[in-house]
C-alpha atoms as an extended CHARMM CRD file, in Angstrom:
* protein
*
        58  EXT
         1         1  UNK       CA            -30.3910000000      -22.5610000000       -4.9290000000  PROA      1               0.0000000000
         2         2  UNK       CA            -27.4310000000      -20.3320000000       -5.5160000000  PROA      2               0.0000000000
         3         3  UNK       CA            -29.6450000000      -17.2460000000       -5.3320000000  PROA      3               0.0000000000
         4         4  UNK       CA            -31.0440000000      -18.3710000000       -1.9620000000  PROA      4               0.0000000000
         5         5  UNK       CA            -27.5480000000      -18.8420000000       -0.5190000000  PROA      5               0.0000000000
         6         6  UNK       CA            -26.5120000000      -15.4150000000       -1.8180000000  PROA      6               0.0000000000
         7         7  UNK       CA            -29.6310000000      -13.8280000000       -0.2830000000  PROA      7               0.0000000000
         8         8  UNK       CA            -29.1050000000      -15.4880000000        3.0930000000  PROA      8               0.0000000000
         9         9  UNK       CA            -25.4550000000      -14.4310000000        3.0470000000  PROA      9               0.0000000000
        10        10  UNK       CA            -26.3460000000      -10.8270000000        2.3490000000  PROA      10              0.0000000000
        11        11  UNK       CA            -29.1500000000      -10.8790000000        4.9600000000  PROA      11              0.0000000000
        12        12  UNK       CA            -26.8500000000      -12.2200000000        7.6660000000  PROA      12              0.0000000000
        13        13  UNK       CA            -24.1780000000       -9.6990000000        6.7090000000  PROA      13              0.0000000000
        14        14  UNK       CA            -26.5930000000       -6.7740000000        7.1580000000  PROA      14              0.0000000000
        15        15  UNK       CA            -27.9100000000       -8.3340000000       10.3880000000  PROA      15              0.0000000000
        16        16  UNK       CA            -24.3660000000       -8.4340000000       11.7570000000  PROA      16              0.0000000000
        17        17  UNK       CA            -23.7800000000       -4.8010000000       10.7890000000  PROA      17              0.0000000000
        18        18  UNK       CA            -27.0110000000       -3.7910000000       12.4980000000  PROA      18              0.0000000000
        19        19  UNK       CA            -26.0330000000       -5.7000000000       15.6510000000  PROA      19              0.0000000000
        20        20  UNK       CA            -22.6540000000       -3.9010000000       15.7640000000  PROA      20              0.0000000000
        21        21  UNK       CA            -24.4070000000       -0.5260000000       15.3610000000  PROA      21              0.0000000000
        22        22  UNK       CA            -26.8800000000       -1.3460000000       18.1480000000  PROA      22              0.0000000000
        23        23  UNK       CA            -24.0410000000       -2.3860000000       20.5030000000  PROA      23              0.0000000000
        24        24  UNK       CA            -22.0790000000        0.7920000000       19.7650000000  PROA      24              0.0000000000
        25        25  UNK       CA            -25.1880000000        2.9140000000       20.3580000000  PROA      25              0.0000000000
        26        26  UNK       CA            -25.7880000000        1.1760000000       23.6610000000  PROA      26              0.0000000000
        27        27  UNK       CA            -22.2370000000        1.8470000000       24.7790000000  PROA      27              0.0000000000
        28        28  UNK       CA            -22.5110000000        5.5040000000       23.7310000000  PROA      28              0.0000000000
        29        29  UNK       CA            -25.7550000000        5.9100000000       25.6570000000  PROA      29              0.0000000000
        30        30  UNK       CA            -24.2330000000        4.3000000000       28.7540000000  PROA      30              0.0000000000
        31        31  UNK       CA            -21.1970000000        6.5750000000       28.6190000000  PROA      31              0.0000000000
        32        32  UNK       CA            -23.3630000000        9.6180000000       28.0260000000  PROA      32              0.0000000000
        33        33  UNK       CA            -25.5650000000        8.8930000000       31.0380000000  PROA      33              0.0000000000
        34        34  UNK       CA            -22.5230000000        8.2860000000       33.2180000000  PROA      34              0.0000000000
        35        35  UNK       CA            -20.8450000000       11.5260000000       32.1650000000  PROA      35              0.0000000000
        36        36  UNK       CA            -24.0430000000       13.5050000000       32.6780000000  PROA      36              0.0000000000
        37        37  UNK       CA            -24.5910000000       12.1360000000       36.1750000000  PROA      37              0.0000000000
        38        38  UNK       CA            -20.9880000000       13.0120000000       37.0330000000  PROA      38              0.0000000000
        39        39  UNK       CA            -21.4210000000       16.5620000000       35.6940000000  PROA      39              0.0000000000
        40        40  UNK       CA            -24.6480000000       17.0150000000       37.6310000000  PROA      40              0.0000000000
        41        41  UNK       CA            -23.0580000000       15.7880000000       40.8450000000  PROA      41              0.0000000000
        42        42  UNK       CA            -20.1330000000       18.1240000000       40.3900000000  PROA      42              0.0000000000
        43        43  UNK       CA            -22.4040000000       21.1300000000       39.6900000000  PROA      43              0.0000000000
        44        44  UNK       CA            -24.4870000000       20.3090000000       42.7530000000  PROA      44              0.0000000000
        45        45  UNK       CA            -21.3860000000       20.0930000000       44.9090000000  PROA      45              0.0000000000
        46        46  UNK       CA            -20.1460000000       23.4470000000       43.6470000000  PROA      46              0.0000000000
        47        47  UNK       CA            -23.5490000000       25.0140000000       44.3610000000  PROA      47              0.0000000000
        48        48  UNK       CA            -23.5150000000       23.6220000000       47.8810000000  PROA      48              0.0000000000
        49        49  UNK       CA            -19.9970000000       24.9440000000       48.4490000000  PROA      49              0.0000000000
        50        50  UNK       CA            -21.0610000000       28.4130000000       47.2160000000  PROA      50              0.0000000000
        51        51  UNK       CA            -24.0960000000       28.4070000000       49.5210000000  PROA      51              0.0000000000
        52        52  UNK       CA            -21.9420000000       27.3900000000       52.5070000000  PROA      52              0.0000000000
        53        53  UNK       CA            -19.4590000000       30.1820000000       51.7600000000  PROA      53              0.0000000000
        54        54  UNK       CA            -22.2940000000       32.7220000000       51.6420000000  PROA      54              0.0000000000
        55        55  UNK       CA            -23.6810000000       31.4640000000       54.9580000000  PROA      55              0.0000000000
        56        56  UNK       CA            -20.2400000000       31.7190000000       56.5840000000  PROA      56              0.0000000000
        57        57  UNK       CA            -19.7700000000       35.3040000000       55.4060000000  PROA      57              0.0000000000
        58        58  UNK       CA            -23.1880000000       36.3800000000       56.6950000000  PROA      58              0.0000000000
């Protein structure tokens, strides 16, 4: 019986560690997507500004 309790304790401990890792990975993915979208929007805005300046000079 003592071995079963020890096994369940270890199993739940590893399960908790895995859950924490999954949550951290999810947060990292969310932040990465958000930063990439922001960078893409900024680059698109700069490209549009450059095109407008070229049109004004022509």
